[in-house]
C-alpha positions, 0 to 999 in steps of 0.5 A: 500500500502507498500514501495515495491509497492509505491517506489521500483516497479516504480524505477525498472519499470523506469529502464527497461522501454523502452525509446523513440527514434526519428523515423528519425534516420534511412532512408531506401534505396529506391533501395538496402533497407539498413538501413542508420543512418541519420548523416552517410546519411547526411555526404554523401550528401544523397547518399547510402554507399552501392549501390550509389543510390541519394536520395532527398535533399532540396534546402537548403541542396543542396545549403549547399553542393554546395557553398563554406563553406555552406555560401549563401544568399537568393535572395528576390522574390517578392510576387505574388498574392495569388490566382488569379484564386480562383482555386478549386479542392478537396482542396482550393489552399490557403489551399494546399499552407498552408499544403505544407508550413507547411510540408516543412518549405518553403514559396514555391517551389523555392529557389533562392540563391547567394553565391561562388563556387570556389571562383567564385560568382553565383546566383542559383535557386533550386525547391523543389519537396516535395512542391506541386510537384515542382509546377510552379506557379506565384512564381516560375515564379518571382523567375526565373526572380528575379534570372535573374535580380540578375544575370544581377545586380551582373554581375555573371554567 
């Protein structure tokens, strides 16, 4: 081996080699098919700048856009029994839950938060369809009750 194959060729290859780019930089609009840069899309609250199509956003993104300054506090929801029916179809329910938690980064399908909108304190809840299709299990029922109790306790709308 000589200095060209040992030193020069690897340097040339590194200059001209393709660099890895993250796959989530661009999003395609489901309605018009235009490609949208992820920062532009998030700055526009996941609304296509071409056709005005509203794309799905998570509860956390919705709360960040909804509350003044994006500041909100999660309301604690009591955890239910994990699988009281021992439900099973193609997968066991706990396995399905773990997969949904890993995919979304959330514990459950509903998020309850309190904050201010226009300096008016409120409590609200949002459901995440990407978490098992927004499945309404025991936790979602507990979340609705927790939101109502928090609203009454704090005397908020």
